C-alpha positions in Angstrom: 225.5 -11.5 33.2 227.2 -14.5 35.5 228.1 -14.1 38.4 232.1 -14.2 37.5 231.4 -11.6 35.0 229.7 -9.2 38.1 232.9 -10.0 40.5 235.3 -9.1 38.0 232.9 -6.0 37.5 233.0 -4.8 40.4 236.9 -5.6 41.1 237.6 -3.1 38.1 235.0 -0.7 39.1 236.7 -0.8 42.8 240.5 -0.4 41.3 239.0 2.5 39.1 238.2 3.8 42.5 241.1 3.7 44.1 243.6 5.1 40.7 241.4 7.7 41.0 241.9 8.8 44.7 245.6 8.0 44.1 245.9 10.5 41.4 247.4 13.5 42.3 245.1 16.8 41.6 245.1 18.6 37.7 247.6 21.5 37.8 244.3 23.4 36.8 242.9 23.6 40.5 244.2 26.9 42.9 246.6 25.7 45.8 243.6 25.8 48.7 241.6 23.4 47.0 244.9 21.4 46.8 246.4 22.0 50.2 242.7 21.2 51.7 242.0 18.0 49.8 245.9 16.6 50.9 244.7 18.0 54.7 241.1 16.1 54.9 240.7 14.1 57.3 244.7 14.0 59.1 245.2 13.9 62.5 246.1 17.5 63.2 244.6 20.9 64.5 244.4 23.8 61.9 243.5 27.0 61.5 242.9 28.4 58.0 243.2 25.0 57.1 247.3 24.2 56.9 248.2 26.4 59.7 249.7 25.2 63.0 250.1 27.9 65.3 247.8 30.1 67.4 246.6 33.1 66.1 248.9 35.1 68.5 252.1 33.8 66.9 252.8 35.9 63.6 255.5 38.0 61.9 253.4 40.4 61.0 252.4 41.6 64.5 255.6 39.9 66.3 256.2 43.0 69.2 259.3 41.1 70.9 260.7 40.5 67.0 261.4 36.9 68.0 259.2 35.4 65.4 261.7 37.0 62.9 264.5 34.8 61.0 267.3 36.6 61.7 269.8 38.4 59.0 273.5 37.8 59.1 276.6 40.4 58.9 276.0 40.6 55.4 272.0 42.1 56.0 270.4 38.4 54.3 267.8 36.9 56.5 269.2 32.6 56.8 266.5 30.7 56.9 268.1 27.2 57.5 266.3 24.5 56.6 265.8 20.1 55.8 264.2 17.7 54.0 263.3 14.1 54.7 265.2 11.5 52.9 261.5 10.1 52.4 261.6 12.6 49.1 262.4 11.5 45.8 265.8 13.3 43.9 263.8 15.4 41.5 261.3 16.3 44.7 264.1 17.5 46.6 265.1 19.1 43.6 262.0 20.9 43.2 261.8 21.9 46.6 264.4 23.9 46.5 263.8 25.3 43.2 260.6 27.2 44.6 263.0 28.0 47.7 266.0 29.9 45.1 262.2 31.7 43.2 262.8 33.8 47.2 266.3 34.4 46.6 266.5 35.9 42.8 263.4 38.6 44.3 264.4 39.0 48.7 266.5 38.7 51.2 266.0 35.7 52.2 267.8 32.8 51.5 266.6 29.2 52.7 270.1 27.6 53.5 270.8 23.7 54.0 271.2 23.5 57.9 274.4 23.3 59.5 274.4 22.6 63.3 272.0 25.7 64.0 269.0 25.5 66.8 266.3 26.9 64.6 265.5 25.8 61.7 262.8 24.6 59.5 262.5 20.7 59.4 259.9 19.9 55.5 258.7 16.5 56.2 256.1 14.1 54.3 253.3 14.1 56.6 250.0 13.5 56.5 248.8 17.2 54.4 250.5 20.3 53.7 251.0 22.6 56.7 252.8 25.3 58.5 254.2 26.9 61.2 253.5 30.7 61.3 257.0 32.7 61.8 259.5 31.6 63.4 258.6 29.7 66.2 262.3 28.7 67.4 263.9 24.7 67.1 263.0 22.5 64.8 259.7 23.4 63.1 258.0 21.2 61.0 257.2 22.3 57.8 254.2 19.1 55.8 254.6 18.3 52.4 252.8 15.1 52.1 254.4 13.6 49.1 252.9 13.6 46.1 250.0 16.4 47.0 252.0 19.1 48.6 255.0 19.4 46.4 254.0 21.5 44.1 256.4 24.8 43.6 253.2 27.2 44.3 252.6 25.1 47.7 256.7 24.7 48.3 256.5 28.6 48.0 252.8 29.1 49.9 253.7 27.0 52.9 257.3 28.8 53.2 255.7 31.7 53.1 253.2 30.9 56.4 256.8 30.6 57.8 258.1 33.8 57.2 255.0 35.5 59.2 252.1 35.8 56.4 248.5 34.8 57.1 246.4 34.3 53.8 245.4 37.1 52.3 241.4 36.6 53.0 241.9 37.6 57.0 244.0 40.9 56.5 242.3 43.4 58.6 240.7 45.6 55.7 239.6 42.7 53.0 236.1 43.9 53.6 237.1 46.5 51.4 238.0 44.3 49.0 236.0 41.0 48.6 232.7 40.2 50.1 233.2 36.6 53.0 229.8 34.8 52.5 228.7 33.0 55.6 225.5 31.3 54.5 228.0 29.1 51.3 229.9 27.4 53.9 229.1 25.2 57.0 229.4 27.4 59.9 231.9 25.1 61.7 234.5 26.6 59.2 233.8 29.9 59.7 236.8 30.5 62.0 238.8 29.8 58.8 237.4 33.6 57.2 238.0 34.9 60.5 239.7 38.6 60.3 243.5 39.5 61.7 244.7 41.9 63.3 247.4 42.5 60.1 250.0 45.1 59.9 249.9 45.6 56.4 253.0 47.5 55.3 251.6 50.1 53.5 250.5 47.5 50.8 247.5 46.9 48.7 245.4 44.5 48.4 246.7 41.2 46.8 244.2 39.5 45.0 247.2 37.5 43.1 248.7 36.6 46.6 250.1 32.8 46.3 248.7 33.9 50.4 245.1 34.5 49.1 242.1 31.4 49.6 240.7 30.1 46.5 236.3 31.5 45.5 235.6 28.1 46.7 237.0 27.5 49.7 235.7 25.7 52.7 231.9 25.9 50.2 229.2 23.9 51.1 227.3 23.9 47.8 229.9 25.2 45.3 229.2 28.4 44.9 232.0 31.2 46.3 232.3 31.9 49.8 234.9 34.8 48.9 233.9 37.3 46.0 235.6 39.7 44.8 234.2 43.5 44.9 233.2 45.4 43.0 234.3 43.2 40.4 233.4 39.7 41.0 235.0 38.1 38.1 238.9 38.8 39.4 240.7 35.7 40.1 241.9 35.2 42.9 243.5 31.6 44.1 246.4 31.9 42.1 249.4 28.9 42.0 252.0 29.5 40.2 254.6 31.2 42.9 254.9 34.4 44.7 253.1 37.0 43.2 254.8 41.6 43.1 253.4 42.4 45.9 254.2 39.5 47.8 257.9 40.1 46.7 257.0 43.6 48.4 255.5 42.6 51.5 258.8 40.0 52.5 261.2 42.8 51.6 259.5 45.4 53.8 258.6 43.0 56.8 262.4 42.0 56.4 263.8 45.4 55.7 265.5 43.7 52.7 
């Protein structure tokens, strides 16, 4: 092969590599994998892969009620939000559609901000992440475009902002899943620590939008999370809020 032909082939391979890295992951990939892929190399220090807050803040164990979003006189929980103009009109429509998915089944109402002091600011930062519960003021939910702008990821991150941990960290998880510590980087093991959660008298939910996929943070392609007693149970779905996710939101906010 001539030097010019070799150079042309090299340039073509580099172009194809660049295109493959720019393309979004296929829709068959679970939410956690999509989130962690988007979050690789970002500067934020994140708990459990996409949480910005310390482990002491969450609405499920909120002693002074300050991390709950407030109800209005009509009994609806209004959560003001803004969306960055960096998103396209179709991306903004998808964000609104995902939020409307809460409206039809819960008393949560995500409303465009007027002049409220506490609100969610949806921004095109590096990665997908959220604060946990209400933290006050302008709190960021990052939905990097295009990788994080999907229906399931939007609902996942907003559910964090309502106060919900990942399902695999709930206090009784060892009755329902086995954590395979040997299959993960020890430096990532903290992402699987159990939390002192109020489970709202609901059963463990393998189908929760908040559940990790089975190979999350795996270093060898093997399961880091295995459902028990049936290891074939599906976990890490990407479609949207499960029926138990909805029940928990309504219980937590007394809908």
